[in-house]
C-alpha positions, 0 to 999 in steps of 0.5 A: 463533461463526459459522464463517468462510467461506473464498474460494479463489483461485489465484496465476493468479487474482491474477496476472490481476487485477493484469495487468488493472488495471495499465494503468489504474494506469500511465496514471492514476498511473504510480508512481516507487516501490512500497511493499509491505505485508508479508507479503501485499503482496510478491507483488502488488507483484512481479507488478505491477512486471513489468507496470508496467515493460512499460507505462511508461518507468520500467524501474528501478521499485523496491519497498520493503517495510514490515511491518505486522500487524493480525491476526497474534499477534506477540511482545509483543502481547496477544489484545486488540490482534489485529485492533484495533491495527496493529503496525509490524514493519519500516519503511523505512531512516532518512531515508525521505523521501529515497526518497519526497520528490517521488515518486509512491508506490504502496502495495500490499497484498493485501486491504483489509478494515477499511482500518486497515492502509492508513490506518496505512501512508499516515499514517506514510509521510506523516509521514516525508515531512513530516519530510524536508521540514523538512530542505529549504530553505523555498522548495523545500518547497511544490513538493516536497510537491505533487510527492509523491503516494500511491496505493493498490492492493489485490488484493481490496477487501472490500465492507464498512464500513471502520473507517478512511478514506483522505485525500480524493483518494487514488487507490485501485485494486483488482483486484476487489471481493469479499464479506466472506470470507477 
């Protein structure tokens, strides 16, 4: 088995990558809410929120959290599932569409490796929005759906073939494109 190569970065490196990309995200997407994918998305989301608050008028920008695991051995998972199947460990409160519907939502994670986790998060959050739409008057649904937008930010995008796709037109931002290292 080949030895895994590790790439070392500091918090300061990550902080600066986020600082550098934030003006572009503020100008092009200007999120209403951020959703951090735990555990790796927590720190980047918190840092980015500080920079977004400085560069936009949205001073009340909130961070929500979801827990997804692809690589961690969790209770109840088998060795065969690790790296292949996304496991939901935490999700938004009931009626999450009330938090998301009609908003620009930036999903934040630290690494885009296979894209499975990002694809899962986006598709599940979109299902929540669709479910909430059904509770709204039919005449309002098209406008609310059109006003609900998702974008992705990752600190590091691994330059490798992805095993999942994002919907066409989904804004995608990365702090840095990197080789396939851990």
